[in-house]
C-alpha positions as CSV (number, residue, x, y, z in Angstrom):
1,X,15.9,58.7,189.8
2,X,15.3,56.4,186.9
3,X,12.9,54.7,184.6
4,X,11.6,51.2,185.3
5,X,9.5,48.8,183.3
6,X,8.7,45.1,183.3
7,X,6.6,42.4,181.8
8,X,5.2,39.1,183.1
9,X,4.1,37.1,180.1
10,X,4.2,33.3,180.5
11,X,3.1,32.9,176.9
12,X,6.0,35.1,175.6
13,X,7.6,32.1,173.9
14,X,11.4,32.4,173.6
15,X,13.8,34.4,175.8
16,X,14.6,36.5,172.8
17,X,11.0,37.5,172.2
18,X,10.5,38.3,175.9
19,X,13.7,40.4,176.2
20,X,13.0,42.2,172.9
21,X,9.6,43.4,174.2
22,X,11.1,44.4,177.5
23,X,14.0,46.2,175.8
24,X,11.5,48.3,173.8
25,X,9.8,49.3,177.0
26,X,13.1,50.4,178.5
27,X,14.2,52.3,175.4
28,X,11.0,54.5,175.6
29,X,12.2,55.7,179.0
30,X,15.8,56.6,178.0
31,X,15.2,60.3,178.9
32,X,14.6,59.2,182.6
33,X,17.9,57.4,182.8
34,X,20.6,58.3,180.3
35,X,23.5,56.9,182.3
36,X,23.0,53.2,182.0
37,X,20.5,50.5,180.9
38,X,19.9,47.0,182.3
39,X,17.6,44.0,181.7
40,X,17.1,40.8,183.7
41,X,14.8,38.0,182.7
42,X,13.5,34.6,183.8
43,X,12.3,33.0,180.6
44,X,10.7,30.1,182.5
45,X,8.4,32.4,184.4
46,X,8.0,34.7,181.3
47,X,9.3,37.7,183.4
48,X,11.6,40.5,182.4
49,X,12.6,43.6,184.4
50,X,14.3,46.6,182.8
51,X,15.9,49.7,184.1
52,X,17.2,53.1,182.8
53,X,19.6,54.7,185.2
54,X,20.2,58.3,186.2
55,X,23.2,57.8,188.5
56,X,22.8,59.8,191.8
57,X,24.2,57.6,194.6
58,X,27.1,55.2,193.9
59,X,28.0,56.2,190.4
60,X,30.0,53.0,189.8
61,X,28.9,49.9,187.9
62,X,28.1,48.4,191.3
63,X,24.9,50.4,191.3
64,X,23.7,48.8,188.0
65,X,20.1,47.6,187.9
66,X,18.2,45.3,187.8
67,X,20.1,44.2,190.9
68,X,19.9,40.8,192.6
69,X,20.2,40.2,196.4
70,X,23.2,38.4,197.7
71,X,21.2,35.2,198.4
72,X,19.8,35.3,194.8
73,X,16.2,35.4,196.0
74,X,15.1,39.0,195.1
75,X,15.6,41.0,191.9
76,X,14.7,44.7,191.8
77,X,14.2,47.5,189.4
78,X,13.9,50.8,191.3
79,X,13.1,54.4,190.6
80,X,13.7,57.0,193.3
81,X,15.7,57.6,196.5
82,X,15.7,56.2,200.0
83,X,17.0,58.8,202.4
84,X,17.5,56.6,205.5
85,X,19.4,53.8,203.8
86,X,22.6,54.6,205.7
87,X,21.0,53.9,209.1
88,X,19.3,50.7,207.7
89,X,22.7,49.6,206.2
90,X,24.4,50.0,209.6
91,X,21.7,47.9,211.2
92,X,22.1,45.2,208.7
93,X,25.8,45.2,208.9
94,X,25.4,44.6,212.7
95,X,23.5,41.5,211.8
96,X,26.4,40.3,209.6
97,X,25.2,41.4,206.2
98,X,28.0,42.6,203.9
99,X,27.6,44.9,200.9
100,X,29.2,45.1,197.5
101,X,28.2,48.7,196.8
102,X,27.3,52.0,198.5
103,X,23.9,52.2,196.9
104,X,20.5,52.4,198.6
105,X,19.2,49.8,196.1
106,X,21.4,47.1,197.6
107,X,20.4,48.1,201.2
108,X,16.7,47.6,200.3
109,X,17.4,44.2,198.7
110,X,19.3,42.9,201.7
111,X,16.6,44.3,204.0
112,X,14.0,42.3,202.0
113,X,16.0,39.2,202.7
114,X,16.2,39.9,206.4
115,X,12.9,41.5,207.2
116,X,10.6,40.8,204.2
117,X,9.3,43.3,201.6
118,X,6.4,44.9,203.4
119,X,8.1,45.4,206.7
120,X,11.1,47.0,205.0
121,X,8.9,49.3,202.9
122,X,7.2,50.6,206.0
123,X,10.5,51.7,207.4
124,X,11.7,53.6,204.4
125,X,11.9,57.4,204.2
126,X,11.9,58.4,200.6
127,X,10.3,58.5,197.2
128,X,10.2,55.3,195.2
129,X,8.5,53.1,192.7
130,X,9.7,49.5,192.8
131,X,9.3,46.3,190.8
132,X,10.5,43.2,192.8
133,X,10.6,39.6,191.6
134,X,10.8,36.9,194.4
135,X,12.5,34.0,192.7
136,X,11.5,31.6,195.6
137,X,7.8,32.4,195.8
138,X,7.5,33.3,192.1
139,X,5.7,36.5,192.8
140,X,6.1,40.0,191.4
141,X,5.6,42.9,193.8
142,X,5.1,46.6,192.8
143,X,5.4,49.4,195.4
144,X,4.7,53.1,195.2
145,X,5.8,55.7,197.8
146,X,3.4,57.1,200.4
147,X,2.6,60.4,198.7
148,X,2.8,59.4,195.1
149,X,6.0,61.3,194.3
150,X,7.1,58.6,191.8
151,X,4.7,57.2,189.2
152,X,4.0,53.6,188.5
153,X,1.5,52.4,185.9
154,X,0.3,48.8,185.5
155,X,-2.0,46.8,183.3
156,X,-3.2,43.2,183.0
157,X,-4.6,41.9,179.7
158,X,-5.6,38.3,180.0
159,X,-2.3,36.5,180.7
160,X,-0.1,39.6,180.0
161,X,1.0,41.9,182.9
162,X,2.9,45.2,182.2
163,X,4.2,47.9,184.4
164,X,6.3,51.1,183.9
165,X,7.2,54.6,185.0
166,X,5.3,56.2,182.1
167,X,2.5,55.1,179.8
168,X,4.8,55.2,176.8
169,X,6.7,52.2,178.2
170,X,3.5,50.1,178.2
171,X,2.7,51.3,174.7
172,X,6.1,50.2,173.5
173,X,5.4,46.5,174.3
174,X,4.7,44.7,171.0
175,X,1.1,43.9,170.1
176,X,-0.8,46.0,172.7
177,X,-3.4,48.3,171.1
178,X,-4.5,50.9,173.7
179,X,-8.0,52.2,173.7
180,X,-9.1,55.5,175.2
181,X,-11.3,55.4,178.3
182,X,-14.0,58.0,177.8
183,X,-14.8,58.2,181.5
184,X,-11.2,59.2,182.1
185,X,-11.5,61.9,179.4
186,X,-14.6,63.2,181.2
187,X,-12.7,63.4,184.5
188,X,-9.8,65.1,182.8
189,X,-12.0,67.8,181.4
190,X,-13.2,68.6,184.9
191,X,-9.8,68.5,186.7
192,X,-7.1,69.1,184.0
193,X,-5.5,65.7,184.9
194,X,-6.7,62.1,184.9
195,X,-7.3,61.2,188.5
196,X,-5.7,58.0,189.7
197,X,-6.1,55.1,189.8
198,X,-7.7,55.8,186.4
199,X,-5.6,56.4,183.3
200,X,-6.5,57.7,179.8
201,X,-6.5,54.0,178.6
202,X,-9.0,51.3,179.3
203,X,-7.7,48.6,181.6
204,X,-4.5,50.5,182.6
205,X,-4.2,51.7,186.1
206,X,-1.9,54.0,188.2
207,X,-0.9,52.3,191.4
208,X,-2.2,54.4,194.2
209,X,0.2,56.1,196.6
210,X,1.2,54.0,199.7
211,X,0.2,50.8,198.0
212,X,1.8,47.4,197.4
213,X,0.6,45.2,194.5
214,X,1.4,41.5,194.6
215,X,1.0,39.2,191.6
216,X,1.7,35.5,191.6
217,X,2.5,33.9,188.3
218,X,-0.9,33.1,186.6
219,X,-2.7,34.8,189.4
220,X,-4.7,38.1,189.9
221,X,-3.2,41.3,191.3
222,X,-3.7,41.8,195.1
223,X,-3.4,45.5,196.3
224,X,-3.1,46.6,199.9
225,X,-2.2,49.9,201.6
226,X,0.9,50.1,203.8
227,X,0.3,53.9,204.4
228,X,-3.1,55.6,204.1
229,X,-3.4,59.4,203.9
230,X,-7.0,59.1,205.2
231,X,-6.0,57.2,208.3
232,X,-3.1,59.6,208.9
233,X,-5.6,62.5,208.7
234,X,-8.0,60.9,211.1
235,X,-5.3,59.9,213.6
236,X,-3.7,63.3,213.4
237,X,-7.0,65.2,214.0
238,X,-7.8,62.8,216.9
239,X,-4.4,63.4,218.5
240,X,-3.6,67.1,218.2
241,X,-0.3,68.5,219.3
242,X,-0.1,70.8,222.3
243,X,2.5,73.4,222.9
244,X,3.3,77.1,222.6
245,X,3.9,78.8,219.3
246,X,7.6,78.7,219.9
247,X,7.6,75.0,220.9
248,X,5.7,73.9,217.8
249,X,7.9,76.1,215.6
250,X,10.9,74.4,217.1
251,X,9.5,71.0,216.4
252,X,8.6,71.7,212.8
253,X,12.0,73.3,212.1
254,X,13.8,70.3,213.5
255,X,11.7,68.0,211.4
256,X,12.2,70.0,208.3
257,X,16.0,70.4,208.9
258,X,16.3,66.6,209.0
259,X,14.1,66.1,205.9
260,X,16.2,68.7,204.0
261,X,19.5,67.4,205.2
262,X,18.7,63.9,204.1
263,X,17.8,65.0,200.6
264,X,21.1,66.8,200.2
265,X,23.0,63.5,200.2
266,X,24.1,62.6,196.6
267,X,27.3,61.8,194.7
268,X,26.4,64.5,192.1
269,X,25.8,68.3,192.3
270,X,22.7,69.3,194.2
271,X,20.7,72.6,194.0
272,X,17.2,74.0,194.7
273,X,14.4,75.6,192.8
274,X,13.7,79.0,194.3
275,X,10.6,81.1,193.4
276,X,10.8,83.4,196.4
277,X,7.6,82.0,197.9
278,X,7.2,80.5,201.4
279,X,7.8,76.9,200.4
280,X,10.8,77.1,198.2
281,X,12.4,79.8,200.4
282,X,12.0,77.6,203.4
283,X,13.7,74.7,201.6
284,X,16.5,76.9,200.3
285,X,17.0,78.5,203.8
286,X,17.3,75.2,205.5
287,X,19.7,73.9,202.8
288,X,21.9,76.9,203.3
289,X,21.9,76.5,207.1
290,X,23.0,72.9,206.7
291,X,25.7,73.6,204.1
292,X,29.3,74.7,204.6
293,X,29.3,76.8,201.5
294,X,26.7,78.5,199.3
295,X,24.0,76.2,197.9
296,X,23.0,76.6,194.3
297,X,19.5,78.0,193.7
298,X,17.7,78.5,190.4
299,X,14.7,80.6,189.2
300,X,13.1,81.8,186.0
301,X,10.9,84.8,185.3
302,X,9.0,86.3,182.5
303,X,9.4,89.9,181.3
304,X,5.6,90.3,181.7
305,X,3.6,92.1,184.4
306,X,2.0,89.8,186.9
307,X,4.1,86.8,185.8
308,X,7.5,87.5,187.2
309,X,8.7,86.3,190.6
310,X,12.4,86.3,189.7
311,X,13.0,89.5,191.7
312,X,11.6,88.0,194.8
313,X,13.7,84.9,194.4
314,X,16.8,87.0,193.8
315,X,16.2,89.0,197.0
316,X,15.8,85.8,199.1
317,X,18.9,84.3,197.5
318,X,20.9,87.4,198.2
319,X,19.9,87.4,201.9
320,X,20.7,83.7,202.2
321,X,24.0,84.0,200.3
322,X,23.2,81.3,197.8
323,X,24.9,80.9,194.4
324,X,21.9,82.0,192.4
325,X,21.2,81.6,188.7
326,X,18.3,83.4,187.1
327,X,16.9,83.2,183.6
328,X,14.3,85.6,182.2
329,X,12.4,83.6,179.7
330,X,11.2,85.1,176.4
331,X,7.7,84.3,175.2
332,X,9.2,82.5,172.2
333,X,11.2,80.2,174.5
334,X,7.9,79.3,176.3
335,X,6.0,78.8,173.1
336,X,8.7,76.5,171.7
337,X,8.0,74.1,174.6
338,X,4.3,73.6,173.8
339,X,4.8,71.2,170.8
340,X,6.9,69.0,173.1
341,X,4.3,68.7,175.9
342,X,2.4,65.6,174.6
343,X,5.7,63.7,174.5
344,X,6.6,64.7,178.1
345,X,3.1,64.1,179.5
346,X,2.0,60.9,177.7
347,X,-1.6,61.2,178.8
348,X,-3.6,64.4,178.6
349,X,-2.3,66.9,181.2
350,X,-3.4,70.6,181.2
351,X,-1.8,72.4,184.1
352,X,-0.2,75.2,182.1
353,X,2.5,75.7,184.7
354,X,4.0,72.6,183.1
355,X,5.7,75.0,180.7
356,X,7.7,77.1,183.3
357,X,8.3,73.9,185.3
358,X,10.0,72.4,182.3
359,X,12.0,75.6,181.5
360,X,13.3,75.9,185.1
361,X,14.2,72.2,185.1
362,X,16.1,72.5,181.8
363,X,18.0,75.5,183.0
364,X,18.8,73.9,186.3
365,X,20.0,70.6,184.7
366,X,22.8,72.6,183.0
367,X,24.4,73.0,186.4
368,X,23.2,70.2,188.8
369,X,21.7,66.7,188.6
370,X,19.5,67.0,191.7
371,X,17.2,69.9,192.7
372,X,15.1,70.2,195.9
373,X,11.6,71.6,195.4
374,X,9.1,73.2,197.8
375,X,6.1,71.3,196.5
376,X,3.6,70.2,199.2
377,X,3.6,73.2,201.5
378,X,0.2,74.5,200.3
379,X,-1.6,71.2,200.8
380,X,0.0,70.4,204.2
381,X,-0.1,73.9,205.8
382,X,-3.3,75.3,204.1
383,X,-1.7,77.7,201.6
384,X,-4.4,77.7,198.9
385,X,-6.9,80.5,198.8
386,X,-9.7,78.0,198.9
387,X,-8.7,76.9,202.4
388,X,-8.8,80.5,203.6
389,X,-12.2,80.9,201.9
390,X,-13.6,77.8,203.5
391,X,-12.3,78.7,207.0
392,X,-13.1,82.4,207.0
393,X,-15.8,83.2,204.5
394,X,-17.9,80.1,203.8
395,X,-19.4,79.9,207.3
396,X,-20.5,83.5,207.0
397,X,-21.9,83.0,203.5
398,X,-24.0,80.0,204.6
399,X,-25.9,82.4,206.9
400,X,-26.9,84.5,203.9
401,X,-30.1,83.2,202.3
402,X,-29.4,81.4,199.0
403,X,-31.7,83.7,196.9
404,X,-29.7,86.7,198.1
405,X,-26.4,85.0,197.3
406,X,-27.7,84.2,193.8
407,X,-28.6,87.9,193.3
408,X,-25.1,88.9,194.4
409,X,-23.6,86.4,192.0
410,X,-25.7,87.9,189.1
411,X,-24.3,91.4,190.0
412,X,-20.7,90.1,190.0
413,X,-21.1,88.5,186.6
414,X,-22.8,91.6,185.1
415,X,-19.4,92.7,183.8
416,X,-17.0,90.5,181.7
417,X,-14.1,89.1,183.7
418,X,-11.6,91.1,181.8
419,X,-13.3,94.4,182.6
420,X,-13.2,93.5,186.3
421,X,-9.5,92.9,186.1
422,X,-8.9,96.2,184.4
423,X,-11.1,98.1,186.9
424,X,-9.4,96.6,189.9
425,X,-5.9,97.0,188.5
426,X,-6.7,100.7,188.0
427,X,-8.3,101.1,191.5
428,X,-5.6,99.2,193.5
429,X,-2.6,99.6,191.3
430,X,0.2,97.3,192.3
431,X,-1.9,95.6,195.1
432,X,-4.6,94.3,192.8
433,X,-4.8,90.5,192.8
434,X,-3.7,88.8,189.7
435,X,-6.4,87.7,187.3
436,X,-9.0,89.4,189.5
437,X,-11.8,89.1,187.1
438,X,-11.5,85.3,186.9
439,X,-11.5,85.1,190.7
440,X,-14.6,87.2,190.9
441,X,-16.4,84.9,188.4
442,X,-15.2,81.9,190.4
443,X,-16.6,83.4,193.6
444,X,-19.9,84.2,191.9
445,X,-20.2,80.6,190.9
446,X,-19.5,79.5,194.5
447,X,-22.2,81.8,195.8
448,X,-24.7,79.9,193.7
449,X,-23.8,76.6,195.3
450,X,-25.6,75.0,198.2
451,X,-23.3,72.6,199.9
452,X,-19.6,72.1,200.7
453,X,-18.8,69.0,198.5
454,X,-20.2,70.6,195.4
455,X,-18.4,73.9,196.3
456,X,-15.0,72.0,196.5
457,X,-15.6,70.2,193.2
458,X,-16.6,73.5,191.5
459,X,-13.4,75.2,192.8
460,X,-11.2,72.6,191.2
461,X,-13.3,72.1,188.0
462,X,-12.8,73.5,184.5
463,X,-15.6,71.9,182.6
464,X,-18.9,70.2,183.6
465,X,-18.3,66.8,182.1
466,X,-22.0,65.9,182.2
467,X,-22.8,68.8,179.8
468,X,-19.6,68.5,177.7
469,X,-19.8,64.7,177.3
470,X,-23.4,63.7,177.7
471,X,-24.0,60.1,178.3
472,X,-20.5,59.4,179.5
473,X,-20.1,58.4,183.2
474,X,-17.3,60.5,184.7
475,X,-14.5,58.6,186.5
476,X,-14.6,59.8,190.1
477,X,-12.2,59.6,192.9
478,X,-11.2,61.1,196.2
479,X,-12.7,64.5,195.3
480,X,-16.1,62.8,196.0
481,X,-14.8,61.3,199.3
482,X,-16.8,62.8,202.3
483,X,-15.8,60.2,204.9
484,X,-13.4,62.4,206.9
485,X,-15.2,63.7,210.0
486,X,-13.6,67.1,210.2
487,X,-14.1,70.7,209.1
488,X,-14.5,71.8,205.6
489,X,-10.9,73.1,205.3
490,X,-9.5,69.8,206.5
491,X,-11.7,67.8,204.1
492,X,-10.4,69.9,201.2
493,X,-6.8,69.5,202.3
494,X,-7.3,65.7,202.4
495,X,-9.0,65.7,199.0
496,X,-6.1,67.7,197.6
497,X,-3.5,65.4,199.1
498,X,-5.2,62.4,197.6
499,X,-5.8,63.8,194.1
500,X,-4.4,67.2,193.2
501,X,-1.1,66.7,194.8
502,X,0.0,63.4,193.2
503,X,-2.0,63.6,190.0
504,X,-1.3,67.2,189.1
505,X,1.6,68.8,191.1
506,X,3.8,65.8,191.5
507,X,3.0,64.5,188.0
508,X,3.9,67.9,186.5
509,X,7.3,68.0,188.4
510,X,8.2,64.4,187.7
511,X,7.6,64.6,183.9
512,X,9.1,68.1,183.5
513,X,12.3,67.2,185.5
514,X,12.7,63.7,184.1
515,X,12.4,65.0,180.5
516,X,15.8,66.6,181.1
517,X,17.2,63.8,183.4
518,X,17.0,66.0,186.5
519,X,16.1,64.5,189.9
520,X,13.6,66.6,191.8
521,X,13.3,65.9,195.6
522,X,10.5,67.2,197.8
523,X,11.5,67.5,201.5
524,X,8.2,69.0,202.6
525,X,6.6,65.7,201.6
526,X,8.7,63.6,203.9
527,X,5.9,61.4,205.3
528,X,7.0,62.4,208.9
529,X,6.2,66.0,208.0
530,X,2.9,65.0,206.6
531,X,2.0,63.2,209.7
532,X,3.1,66.1,211.9
533,X,1.0,68.6,209.8
534,X,-2.2,66.7,210.5
535,X,-1.7,66.9,214.2
536,X,-1.4,70.7,214.1
537,X,-4.5,72.7,215.2
538,X,-6.0,74.8,212.4
539,X,-4.8,78.0,214.0
540,X,-1.2,76.8,213.3
541,X,-2.0,76.8,209.6
542,X,-4.5,79.7,209.2
543,X,-4.3,82.6,211.6
544,X,-5.6,86.1,211.4
545,X,-5.9,85.9,207.6
546,X,-2.4,84.4,207.2
547,X,-1.9,81.1,205.5
548,X,0.8,78.5,206.3
549,X,1.3,80.4,209.6
550,X,3.6,77.9,211.4
551,X,5.7,77.2,208.3
552,X,6.2,81.0,208.0
553,X,7.4,81.1,211.5
554,X,10.2,78.7,210.6
555,X,11.0,80.7,207.5
556,X,11.1,84.0,209.4
557,X,14.0,82.7,211.5
558,X,16.0,82.7,208.3
559,X,14.5,85.3,206.0
560,X,13.0,88.7,206.9
561,X,9.2,88.9,206.7
562,X,9.5,91.9,204.3
563,X,11.0,89.6,201.6
564,X,8.2,87.0,202.0
565,X,4.9,88.6,202.9
566,X,3.0,89.4,199.7
567,X,0.0,88.2,197.8
568,X,0.3,84.6,196.5
569,X,1.3,84.3,192.9
570,X,0.9,81.2,190.9
571,X,3.7,79.7,188.7
572,X,1.9,80.7,185.5
573,X,2.2,82.2,182.1
574,X,-0.2,84.3,180.0
575,X,-1.8,81.5,178.1
576,X,-5.0,83.4,177.6
577,X,-3.2,86.3,175.8
578,X,-1.1,83.9,173.7
579,X,-4.2,82.1,172.5
580,X,-5.4,85.3,171.1
581,X,-2.0,86.1,169.6
582,X,1.0,83.8,168.7
583,X,-0.8,80.6,169.6
584,X,-4.1,81.4,167.7
585,X,-3.3,79.5,164.5
586,X,-2.1,76.4,166.5
587,X,-5.2,76.5,168.6
588,X,-7.6,77.0,165.7
589,X,-6.2,73.9,164.0
590,X,-6.7,71.8,167.1
591,X,-10.2,73.3,167.8
592,X,-11.5,73.1,164.2
593,X,-15.1,71.9,164.0
594,X,-14.2,69.1,161.6
595,X,-11.4,67.8,163.8
596,X,-13.6,67.8,167.0
597,X,-16.5,66.1,165.2
598,X,-14.2,63.4,163.9
599,X,-12.8,62.7,167.4
600,X,-16.4,62.4,168.7
601,X,-15.3,63.0,172.3
602,X,-16.6,66.5,173.2
603,X,-19.7,68.6,172.5
604,X,-18.4,70.6,169.5
605,X,-20.9,73.5,169.9
606,X,-19.8,74.1,173.5
607,X,-16.1,74.0,172.6
608,X,-16.4,76.3,169.7
609,X,-18.5,78.8,171.7
610,X,-15.9,78.7,174.4
611,X,-13.2,79.5,171.8
612,X,-15.3,82.4,170.3
613,X,-15.9,83.8,173.8
614,X,-12.2,83.8,174.5
615,X,-11.2,85.4,171.2
616,X,-13.8,88.2,171.6
617,X,-12.2,89.1,175.0
618,X,-15.5,88.9,176.8
619,X,-14.2,86.2,179.1
620,X,-10.8,84.6,179.7
621,X,-11.6,80.9,179.0
622,X,-7.9,79.9,179.0
623,X,-8.3,77.1,181.5
624,X,-11.2,75.3,179.7
625,X,-9.5,75.8,176.4
626,X,-6.1,74.5,177.6
627,X,-7.9,71.3,178.6
628,X,-9.3,70.8,175.1
629,X,-6.0,71.8,173.5
630,X,-3.9,69.4,175.6
631,X,-6.4,66.6,174.9
632,X,-6.2,67.2,171.1
633,X,-2.5,67.7,171.1
634,X,-2.1,64.4,173.0
635,X,-4.5,62.7,170.7
636,X,-2.6,63.9,167.7
637,X,0.7,62.5,169.1
638,X,-0.6,59.2,170.6
639,X,-4.0,58.3,169.1
640,X,-4.0,59.8,165.6
641,X,-6.3,57.2,164.3
642,X,-9.1,57.8,166.8
């Protein structure tokens, strides 16, 4: 795991000027790679590649990057890990290729020389973002992994081409004056992240997952897909797996065991995040079954009702026999992270679980350099509540006349959300769903909707951009894609895999972990697991009110049901309460009427009304407000002159 950046600027002038600009880009990414730094340039082409290294495999200087192939043709700067490099290396050695290091980087380089870039990329199992210069063809190639685990931004301004792991690396290049893309702001206000390929800046793009970008000197970028989640979904649904419950459980377990085992290979200490939920518990269980001694697991909790899963994680860890470390976070520790967020997430990002994700990463990094994570299980195996709703309740609701649904919605919103939460907490005691009032309000809004696409967009939306930013065309993406010929649940899963997973979940984990130089690996997002999941019948994911059914069957072979079966709890913190308490002054400053008017991005009246509604306690508007606050905090750090 590292930070990469590069520039292709034929008009750069001297080698010194070219390398000075590239070095500034690399310096901005030092947090991603504190162990080593490298720079390689071709002044005749106006090209420079830079690298910041977090040493994971082959800790010796032989793993230094940028690295050049033995024949001198290819030069690479690379972020990520390839998990099948040992098999590929053996194959190349059989062809007479010799190696100078034990790194996966060199294996890729020599494979490029033997097979070509695209054929090699298609064979890789891993997470990666690559920049490759072909000295023979004078072409620059950028590659991003299939699911978008590793980030890769790029921009072309007239004759200047820049790329990097984070936007701050592009900003560091001398002379570029970034400008905010208002259509991206509108999309951010809906989703709490900027959907790829858009970025917060005009003319800057995020390379889409599963894509290869090729740029010849003085040419235009050409992008093609080498792996397409849409095609995988279509092919999987058209070719479903057949077999008994036990047979399919065996197949999934074998596939996951291989995915986990591959991600445990490293020359540094390895551990795992453990929340006690299905996904992280499955990863930890399979790690422990593959390990001779106790694996290291890490969790955090909050000493607050409804926000603490640490006890569940500890129970799973005890059963598995892991070496478990737990930290109960104080509210002040969480609050202290908030001013740092715009630095970690250098475009607006408003998933508030970014805070506990950073805290667990920072704690874990004190013990290990690599941590396996359970991300991806919800999207692949239908774990989100909206999938259950779409599969079980939406078909029934559609049979109810819309006027009657609207009447029911009016009844459900007759009480403020906070009163619903208190009533249900009193009525159901410990079994009451968390944030029940907000969920009732969400359901009421869904009842008013007429079709499935608008329902999905509503479920994932915070603001209505058309009302908040009148006259601004919202940047759209896969959330508007209705081309998959499948059921509503499957269409939502695909939309989440194309948008929410890479742009929210994986972005959150990458920035939080890399802020402390921790490599996070995600075995459930091995592309072979993804392809397998799309071939599963829906009953293997949702059955009799149980989500992630088949994944649970794998887990139950290692952990008793009693430790796992409970209502789903998000990885959240009480932002709503804190905005009325210790964060109130901070928020009031960012939400001041004068400040909002000077920015000229959002409808000031709506934002201020939202803030007053929240302060009064009538409604919990934490999600909408967190979007605005993260936008303003980001603007204060990166665009103070706007």
